[in-house]
N, CA, C and O of each residue as an XYZ file, in Angstrom:
84
protein
N      11.259      7.476     18.871
C      10.003      7.165     19.582
C       9.786      8.145     20.724
O      10.729      8.739     21.246
N       8.552      8.294     21.091
C       8.224      9.200     22.185
C       7.786      8.425     23.419
O       7.197      7.349     23.316
N       8.078      8.981     24.572
C       7.733      8.298     25.815
C       6.440      8.866     26.394
O       6.395     10.028     26.798
N       5.402      8.055     26.433
C       4.118      8.500     26.999
C       3.757      7.613     28.176
O       3.477      6.425     28.011
N       3.765      8.203     29.369
C       3.410      7.428     30.558
C       4.414      6.327     30.826
O       4.078      5.308     31.430
N       5.655      6.526     30.380
C       6.682      5.527     30.599
C       6.634      4.420     29.568
O       7.405      3.463     29.631
N       5.709      4.558     28.604
C       5.576      3.549     27.563
C       6.057      4.122     26.236
O       5.640      5.208     25.834
N       6.930      3.393     25.563
C       7.443      3.850     24.284
C       6.415      3.602     23.186
O       6.022      2.466     22.924
N       5.991      4.688     22.551
C       5.012      4.554     21.480
C       5.560      5.128     20.185
O       6.194      6.183     20.180
N       5.311      4.424     19.090
C       5.785      4.898     17.794
C       4.670      5.678     17.100
O       3.593      5.136     16.849
N       4.929      6.953     16.789
C       3.955      7.809     16.107
C       3.548      7.217     14.754
O       2.448      7.473     14.264
N       4.427      6.437     14.166
C       4.154      5.837     12.861
C       3.369      4.545     13.013
O       2.647      4.135     12.104
N       3.516      3.906     14.169
C       2.798      2.652     14.425
C       1.932      2.780     15.673
O       2.004      1.955     16.584
N       1.119      3.821     15.697
C       0.282      4.067     16.862
C      -0.769      2.981     17.019
O      -1.335      2.806     18.099
N      -1.025      2.264     15.955
C      -2.035      1.206     15.989
C      -1.462     -0.066     16.589
O      -2.189     -0.899     17.129
N      -0.131     -0.202     16.486
C       0.512     -1.403     17.001
C       1.134     -1.164     18.366
O       1.410     -2.097     19.120
N       1.348      0.125     18.665
C       1.990      0.463     19.928
C       0.992      0.401     21.075
O      -0.215      0.539     20.875
N       1.512      0.191     22.271
C       0.641      0.086     23.442
C       0.571      1.418     24.155
O       1.530      1.838     24.802
N      -0.574      2.085     24.035
C      -0.751      3.374     24.684
C      -1.608      3.221     25.930
O      -2.603      2.495     25.924
N      -1.217      3.910     27.004
C      -1.979      3.876     28.255
C      -3.350      4.523     28.075
O      -3.446      5.601     27.488
N      -4.379      3.905     28.554
C      -5.729      4.412     28.378
C      -5.913      5.720     29.133
O      -6.996      6.303     29.102
C-alpha cells in the first residue's frame, strides 16, 4: 500500500480506500 497524506490507500481498491480530498 502507498501512504498518501498519512492515509494508507490501496491502488487496487482506490474506490474503497479513504483518500484525502
